[in-house]
N, C-alpha and C positions, 0 to 999 in steps of 0.2 A: 504493500500500500504506500509506504513512504517513497519507494522508487517511482511509483506512478505520479505522485504529487511533485517529486523532484523533476521528473521529465516535463510535466506541464509548466512548472515555474521556469524550467530551462528555456522554453520557447520565448517567454517574456524577457528573461535576462539577456538572451542572445540578441533579441530584437533591439533592446536598448544598447547593447554593446556595439552593434553594427552602426548605431547612430553616433555614439560618443567616442567609440574606438578606445575606450579605457575601462578596464575591469572595475576599478574603484568607483568611478562615476556611474557606471551601469548599476552597481550594487546600490548606490545611494538613490537613484531614480527608482529602482526595483522596490526598495524599502518603502519609499513614499507611496507608490501605487498600491502595495500590499496594505499599508496602513489605512489608506483611503477606503480600500475594499472592506477592511475590518471595522470601519467606523460605526456601522449600524450595531454591531455586537458590543462595541465599547460604550455606545450611548445607552443601550439596553442594560448593560452591566452597571453603569453609574446610576441609572434610574432605580434599578433593583436595590442598590445599596441604600439609597435614600428612603425607598419604600419600606425596606426592612426595619430601619430605625423607627419609622412613623407608626408601624403596626404593633410594636412591642407591647404597648399598653393594652391593646385589644387582645393580644395573645395572653397576657397575664390574667385578664378577666376570665378568659375561656379556661385557662389552667386551674384557676381557683374554683370555678364553678363545677368543673367536671374532673376534679383531681382523683375522685374515687371511681371513675368510670372511664378507663383507658380507651375503650372502643368509641364512646361518644366524643372523647377528647380528640381522637384522631380524625373523626368525621368533621367536627367543628373546625379543626385546624385546616383541613383540606378545603373546607368551604370558605374559610377566611382568605386563604391564598387565592382561591378561585374568584371571590368577590373583588379582591384587590388587583386581580389580573397580573399576578406575579408568580414567578418560579423561584423559590428560595435557593435553588441549586444552580441557577444560571451562571453565577460567578465561577463555580467549579467547572461547569461545562465550557465556559469561555477559556478557562485555564487549560483544559484538555485540548481544545482547538489550538491554543498557542503552543503547547508541547508538540503536537503533530507538525505544526508549522516550523518550529525550531529544528526538529529532527529532519524534516524534508529539506530545509535549506542546508542543513549539514551535509546531506547526501549530495546536494547540488554543488556546493563549493568543494567537496571532497573529490568529485569527479566531474570537473567542468567540461572536459572533452566529450564525455559520454552524455551528460544531461543538458549542457548548454550549447556546445558546438556541434553536437550530434555527429561526431567523427565515427567513421566505420570501425566497429570493434576489431576487425581483422588488422587494421592499421595500428590501433592502440596496442594490440597484443604483439604485433611485430616489433614496434618501438620498445615495448616493455622488455621483451626478450633481449633486444640489442643492448639496452642500458644495463640489464642484469649481467650480461657477459662482460661489460665494461667495468662493472662493480660500482656504478654511480646511482643505483636505483634507490629511491625512497620507498621502502616496502610498505609503509602505511599509506602513502599517497603517490603511487607510481605515475599518475597523470601529471602531477606537478613536476616530476623529473622530466617527463616527456616535453612539457611546455618549455622548461628551462634549457634543456639540452638539444632538443630537436626543432623547437619553434623558430630558431633563426634561419634554418635551412628549408623548412616546410611550413608554408603559411596556413595550411589546414590545421596544424596543431599549435599555432601561435596565439597567445593571449597576452595582451599588454597588462602585466601585473603590477607595474610601477604606479604608486599613488602617493603623491607628495613625498617622494623619496623613500617610501616604504615598499617592500616587496610583499604583496598580499599572498604570495604562495608560501611564505615562511611560516614555520610552525614554532611557537614559543618554546615548547618543551625540547625541540631539537636544535634550538639556537640560543642556548642559555647565556652565551658570552656576548650576544648582541643586544644591548639595552633597548634598541629601537623597537624590538618585537613586543615590548611590554607597554608601549605607549597606548595603543588602541585598547587592549584589555583593561589597562588601568583606568582609562577614561570611561570604559563601559561600567566598571565597578562603581566609580564615582557617580555616574548618572543613575545607576540602579538604586543607590542609597537615596539620592534626591527624589527619585520617583516613588520609592517606598515611603519616604517622609511625607510627601504630598498626599499619597493615598491614606496614610494613617491619620493625617490632619483632617482630611475630608470625612473619614469615618467618625472621628471624635466629634466633629462639628455636627454631623447628622444625629448622633446619639444625644448630644446636648440639646439640640432643637426639638427632639422628640421626648414625650413623657415615657421614659423607659421603665420597664419592670423586669422581673426575672423570667425570662423565656428560655428554657433549656434548648428547645429546637433552634431558635434564632441564634443563641449563643454558640451552639454546635456548628451551625452554618457559618457564622462569622469566624469561628476558630479555624474551620476548614479553609475558608477563603484566605485568612491570614497566613496559614501554613503554606498554601499554594503561592502566595505573594512572596514569601521568603525562599521557598524551595526553588522557584524558577531561576532567580539570579545565581544561587549557589550551583545549581545544575549547569547553567549556562557558562559560568566562569570555569567550571571543571572541564567542560567540553572545549572551551575557547583555548585552553592551554595546550591541548593536543590536536587542535584543528588549525588549518591555514588561517592567516589573519583576515582573509576575506569574510569569514564567518563572524569574527569579532567586530568587523566594520559594520556588518549588517545589524548586529545587535546594538551597537553604539548608536547608529542613526535611528534605529527603532525606538530606543530609549528616549532620545532627544525629542522625537516626534510625539511619543507618549506623554512626556511632560507637558509639552505645549497643548496637546489634545485635552488632557485632564484639566488644565487651568482654564482653557476656553469653555469646555463643557460645564465646568462648575460655575463659571460666571454666568453663562447663558441660563442655566437652571435656576440660579439665584434671582435673576431678572424676571424669569417666568413666574416664580413664586411670589415675588413682590407685586407683580401686576395682577 
């Protein structure tokens, strides 16, 4: 399934690369388009977060009223969510979508000749065997070796990986002596903390604006969403250290766009509530 999505994304990334002729710029444009496509999910997620805080008092009343009747409690809880037109687990679902997206893009940047450039597998295998015999193969990312060693003589396997002086084919864990490979991952970590800070602040504000009570269900959902919020950056950083820098660049730009998106959506929703 991940290979399928990587192949689909590859068509878009290659289209952008053919326009700008630079892998880094193509990734930035690709990230922007993906973020725009995901905007409806982001809007729904943010609205759900606000609704969750607002219905906590209603949930508390239901729990007090039916605390000795679990079946009726479940029925009333489902009815409450239905009346409020919300899915309390939509945040988790959007997290799952993001994980699938992360791993699909990892497949894409891991094998850009296969998924982006659509190079004949026979040619890729031929070059891989040649480089292996020469002893210069990167076993984890053989297509990066092909691009670096064969791209200068064969345009079919050439990809301009230079971005602002950084080689986006470099892997941090394989280039520990080159401090430049840490620039993009470090910026990604920094923007991740900023993004989490904004999200936490928004959730705190929503809870303060609502008449909150003790809702085990809502607290469980909130805890699940919070765990997902912290899990994804940790998982992403772990992958970024063993993946080509192109992946870290995608995550960095995605984080920057997410910060802008959340600030704008929060302001728009505040204006809607005031009106």
